[in-house]
C-alpha positions as CSV (number, residue, x, y, z in Angstrom):
1,X,-5.2,-8.1,-9.8
2,X,-8.8,-9.2,-9.6
3,X,-10.3,-5.7,-9.7
4,X,-11.8,-6.0,-6.3
5,X,-12.1,-2.5,-4.9
6,X,-10.8,-1.6,-1.5
7,X,-13.5,0.7,0.0
8,X,-11.2,2.9,1.9
9,X,-10.9,6.3,0.2
10,X,-14.5,7.4,0.1
11,X,-14.1,7.6,-3.8
12,X,-15.4,4.7,-5.7
13,X,-13.0,5.3,-8.7
14,X,-10.0,5.5,-6.4
15,X,-11.1,2.4,-4.5
16,X,-11.5,0.5,-7.8
17,X,-8.1,1.7,-9.0
18,X,-6.4,0.1,-6.0
19,X,-7.9,-3.2,-7.0
20,X,-7.0,-2.9,-10.7
21,X,-3.5,-1.4,-10.7
22,X,-0.8,-3.3,-8.7
23,X,1.4,-0.2,-8.6
24,X,-1.5,1.8,-7.1
25,X,-1.9,-0.8,-4.3
26,X,1.9,-0.9,-3.6
27,X,2.0,3.0,-3.5
28,X,-1.1,3.3,-1.4
29,X,0.5,1.0,1.2
30,X,3.7,3.0,1.0
31,X,1.9,6.2,1.7
32,X,0.0,4.8,4.6
33,X,1.9,6.4,7.5
34,X,1.3,9.6,9.4
35,X,-1.8,10.4,7.5
36,X,-5.4,9.0,7.5
37,X,-5.8,5.8,5.5
38,X,-8.2,7.5,3.1
39,X,-5.6,10.1,2.2
40,X,-2.8,7.6,1.8
41,X,-4.8,5.2,-0.5
42,X,-6.2,8.1,-2.5
43,X,-2.7,9.2,-3.4
44,X,-2.2,6.8,-6.3
45,X,-5.4,7.9,-8.0
46,X,-4.4,11.5,-7.5
47,X,-1.0,10.8,-9.1
48,X,-2.7,8.9,-12.0
49,X,-4.9,12.0,-12.7
50,X,-2.0,14.4,-12.6
51,X,0.3,12.2,-14.7
52,X,-2.2,10.8,-17.2
53,X,-1.8,7.3,-15.8
54,X,0.2,5.4,-13.2
55,X,3.2,3.6,-14.5
56,X,6.5,2.7,-12.8
57,X,8.7,3.2,-15.9
58,X,7.2,6.7,-16.6
59,X,7.7,7.8,-13.0
60,X,11.2,6.4,-12.9
61,X,12.0,8.2,-16.1
62,X,11.0,11.6,-14.7
63,X,13.4,13.9,-13.0
64,X,13.0,13.2,-9.3
65,X,12.4,16.8,-8.3
66,X,9.9,17.3,-11.1
67,X,8.0,14.2,-9.8
68,X,8.2,15.6,-6.2
69,X,6.6,18.8,-7.4
70,X,3.7,16.8,-8.9
71,X,3.3,15.1,-5.5
72,X,3.3,18.5,-3.7
73,X,0.6,20.1,-5.9
74,X,-2.5,21.0,-3.8
75,X,-4.0,18.8,-2.5
76,X,-0.7,17.1,-1.7
77,X,-0.6,13.3,-1.9
78,X,0.8,13.1,1.7
79,X,1.5,15.2,4.7
80,X,5.2,15.0,3.7
81,X,5.0,15.2,-0.1
82,X,8.6,15.8,-0.8
83,X,10.0,12.9,1.2
84,X,7.2,10.5,0.1
85,X,7.6,11.7,-3.5
86,X,11.3,10.8,-3.4
87,X,10.5,7.5,-1.9
88,X,7.9,6.7,-4.6
89,X,10.4,7.7,-7.3
90,X,13.0,5.4,-5.7
91,X,10.5,2.6,-5.5
92,X,9.6,3.0,-9.2
93,X,13.3,3.0,-10.2
94,X,13.7,-0.2,-8.3
95,X,10.6,-1.8,-9.9
96,X,12.0,-0.9,-13.3
97,X,15.5,-2.3,-12.5
98,X,14.4,-5.4,-10.7
99,X,10.9,-6.2,-12.1
100,X,10.8,-4.7,-15.6
101,X,8.5,-2.0,-14.2
102,X,5.8,-4.6,-13.2
103,X,4.7,-4.0,-9.6
104,X,2.7,-7.2,-9.6
105,X,5.9,-9.2,-10.3
106,X,7.0,-8.5,-6.8
107,X,4.4,-11.0,-5.6
108,X,3.7,-13.1,-8.7
109,X,7.3,-14.1,-8.9
110,X,7.7,-14.9,-5.2
111,X,8.3,-18.6,-4.4
112,X,6.5,-18.3,-1.0
113,X,5.5,-15.8,1.6
114,X,9.0,-15.6,3.1
115,X,10.4,-14.8,-0.4
116,X,7.7,-12.1,-0.8
117,X,8.6,-10.7,2.6
118,X,12.2,-10.3,1.5
119,X,11.1,-8.7,-1.8
120,X,8.9,-6.2,-0.1
121,X,11.4,-5.4,2.6
122,X,13.9,-4.5,-0.1
123,X,11.6,-1.8,-1.4
124,X,12.0,1.8,-0.2
125,X,9.7,2.6,2.6
126,X,8.6,-1.0,3.3
127,X,9.4,-1.8,6.9
128,X,8.5,-4.9,8.8
129,X,4.9,-3.9,9.8
130,X,4.0,-2.4,6.4
131,X,5.3,-5.6,4.7
132,X,3.2,-7.8,6.9
133,X,0.1,-5.8,6.3
134,X,0.7,-5.8,2.5
135,X,1.1,-9.6,2.5
136,X,-2.2,-9.8,4.5
137,X,-3.9,-7.5,1.9
138,X,-2.8,-9.8,-0.9
139,X,-4.0,-12.9,0.9
140,X,-7.3,-11.5,2.3
141,X,-8.4,-9.2,-0.5
142,X,-6.9,-10.7,-3.6
143,X,-6.5,-14.4,-2.9
144,X,-2.8,-14.3,-3.3
145,X,-2.2,-16.5,-0.3
146,X,1.4,-17.7,-0.7
147,X,2.6,-20.7,1.3
148,X,3.3,-19.6,4.9
149,X,1.6,-16.2,4.6
150,X,-0.3,-16.6,7.9
151,X,3.0,-16.9,9.8
152,X,4.9,-14.3,7.9
153,X,2.0,-11.7,8.1
154,X,1.1,-12.4,11.7
155,X,-0.6,-10.9,13.6
156,X,-2.2,-9.2,10.6
157,X,-3.3,-12.6,9.2
158,X,-5.8,-13.1,12.1
159,X,-9.4,-12.2,12.1
160,X,-9.0,-9.0,14.3
161,X,-9.9,-5.9,12.3
162,X,-6.6,-4.2,12.8
163,X,-5.4,-2.9,9.4
164,X,-6.4,-2.0,5.8
165,X,-6.1,-5.7,5.0
166,X,-9.4,-6.2,6.9
167,X,-11.3,-3.5,5.0
168,X,-13.9,-4.9,2.6
169,X,-16.8,-2.5,3.3
170,X,-17.6,0.8,5.0
171,X,-18.5,-1.2,8.1
172,X,-15.2,-3.0,8.3
173,X,-13.4,0.3,7.8
174,X,-15.3,1.5,10.9
175,X,-14.2,-1.6,12.8
176,X,-10.6,-1.0,11.9
177,X,-10.8,2.6,13.0
178,X,-12.4,1.5,16.3
179,X,-9.6,-1.1,16.8
180,X,-6.9,1.5,16.2
181,X,-8.6,4.0,18.6
182,X,-8.8,1.3,21.3
183,X,-5.2,0.4,20.9
184,X,-4.0,4.0,20.9
185,X,-6.0,4.6,24.1
186,X,-4.3,1.6,25.6
187,X,-1.0,2.8,24.3
188,X,-0.5,-0.3,22.3
189,X,0.6,-0.9,18.7
190,X,-1.9,-2.3,16.2
191,X,0.2,-5.4,16.1
192,X,-0.1,-6.0,19.9
193,X,-2.6,-8.5,21.3
194,X,-5.7,-7.0,23.0
């Protein structure tokens, strides 16, 4: 990771952590559903504080329900801390089993964007849209632009401010929020054309 912060949480340290720790970025994206973006992407930093660091092997080695209780401590890392805690635990177990605990190996070992798509889709909690957004984050924010990423990540690869992949400042965060509000008012998904 390049250490480029993602200014989304309202907390400079949490934003910087997202750019420095590949697992933090992967978990922030995992948590980004049914809660505000700030809350989702602050979750990895909160977990790191509670656990004394953020490491896939350490999380995978914990008893799942013990880890869930860490996720549920106030303030909880998500609106649904138990189900998301279990999902994080599963994801960390998979990272240990398939990638020696190295979250970045999910993308650094990918042959191209289609391979990365398949790797991400295999992770617990990574559906098609979340996968596309994550590929766009890697390309737009971290210069990890694997061959074919624009097609695989579409429409999140375009210049429309539609997701966290387009956040590089407080102003761009406002533009993403405005886009989402506009699409919600029009009863469209953020992946739909205007």
